[in-house]
C-alpha positions in Angstrom: 76.4 121.6 140.1 74.2 121.5 137.0 73.7 117.8 137.1 72.7 118.0 140.8 70.2 120.8 140.0 68.6 118.7 137.2 68.5 115.6 139.3 66.9 117.5 142.2 64.3 119.1 139.8 63.4 115.6 138.4 63.1 114.2 141.9 60.9 117.0 143.0 58.7 116.5 139.9 58.4 112.8 140.6 57.6 113.3 144.3 55.1 116.0 143.5 53.2 113.9 141.0 53.0 111.1 143.6 51.3 113.4 146.1 48.8 115.1 143.8 45.5 113.3 142.8 45.6 111.7 139.4 43.6 114.4 137.4 45.6 117.2 139.0 48.8 115.3 138.5 48.3 115.2 134.8 47.9 118.9 134.6 50.7 119.6 137.0 53.0 117.2 135.1 52.2 119.0 131.8 53.0 122.4 133.4 56.3 121.0 134.7 57.2 119.6 131.3 56.4 123.0 129.6 58.4 124.8 132.3 61.3 122.4 132.1 61.5 122.6 128.3 61.2 126.4 128.4 64.2 126.5 130.8 66.2 124.1 128.5 65.4 126.3 125.5 66.6 129.4 127.3 69.7 127.7 128.6 70.8 126.2 125.2 69.5 128.9 122.9 72.9 130.2 122.0 74.4 126.8 121.4 71.4 125.7 119.3 71.6 128.9 117.3 75.3 128.4 116.6 74.7 124.8 115.6 71.9 125.8 113.2 74.1 128.5 111.6 77.0 126.1 111.2 74.7 123.4 109.7 73.2 125.8 107.2 76.6 127.4 106.2 78.0 123.8 105.7 75.2 123.1 103.2 75.5 126.4 101.4 72.3 127.8 102.9 73.8 130.3 105.4 72.8 133.9 105.8 74.4 137.2 106.8 71.3 138.2 108.8 71.1 138.0 112.6 69.6 134.9 114.1 68.3 133.8 117.5 66.6 130.8 119.0 63.3 131.5 120.8 60.5 129.3 122.2 57.5 128.3 120.0 54.1 128.5 121.7 51.5 126.3 119.8 47.8 126.7 119.9 45.0 125.1 117.9 45.2 121.4 118.4 46.4 121.5 122.0 49.1 123.4 123.7 52.8 122.5 122.9 56.2 124.1 123.4 59.3 123.9 121.2 61.8 126.2 119.7 62.5 128.1 116.5 65.4 130.0 115.0 64.3 133.4 113.8 66.2 135.5 111.3 66.2 139.2 110.4 68.0 142.5 111.1 69.6 142.7 114.5 67.2 145.3 115.9 64.2 143.2 114.9 65.7 140.0 116.3 66.4 141.8 119.6 62.7 142.6 119.8 61.6 139.0 119.1 60.9 137.0 122.2 59.0 134.0 120.9 57.1 132.5 118.0 53.4 131.7 118.1 52.3 128.7 116.1 48.7 128.8 115.2 47.2 125.6 113.8 44.0 125.0 111.8 42.4 122.8 109.2 41.5 123.9 105.7 39.0 122.3 103.3 37.7 120.0 106.0 40.8 118.2 107.3 42.5 117.8 103.9 45.1 120.4 104.7 46.7 121.1 108.1 48.0 124.7 108.3 50.6 126.0 110.7 51.1 129.8 110.8 54.4 130.8 112.5 54.3 134.3 113.8 57.4 136.0 115.5 56.2 138.0 118.5 57.6 140.6 120.9 56.5 138.8 124.1 56.5 135.3 125.7 53.0 136.0 126.7 50.7 134.5 124.1 47.7 136.6 125.2 49.3 140.1 125.0 51.8 140.5 122.1 52.5 142.2 118.9 53.8 140.6 115.7 57.4 141.5 114.8 57.2 142.3 111.0 60.4 141.7 109.0 61.4 138.6 111.0 61.2 135.1 109.6 61.5 131.6 111.0 64.5 129.8 109.6 64.5 126.6 111.6 62.3 124.5 113.9 63.8 122.6 116.9 61.9 119.6 118.3 62.6 118.6 121.9 62.4 114.9 122.7 60.6 114.2 125.9 
């Protein structure tokens, strides 16, 4: 059932891109990628979280704090989506819905800076920072 859904979604995406003019197709394709990756992150968040915890404990870097995998929303040098594992007390982790990554350059372009901010919303326009939560892992999604 899951394979049929994914195949159907991919077929829909391909057919949709063929029908839409080229400039709109690029925007539409980007939106579909972001939406698809976001769905994958939500679907596999628990498994990714367990894998990261096992990996860190195996290498002597485990923690007794609560963890969870959430999407990363990136702004600064273009829009991107990925995932991060956040760590903190259980009540703060329950409040955390995403991580905003804000990028900028310092001292001309000599330093590239990425600020990772745990937030209480998946809406990057209307959110509050969740103080007391850190980012313990970054997950890159190959597309």
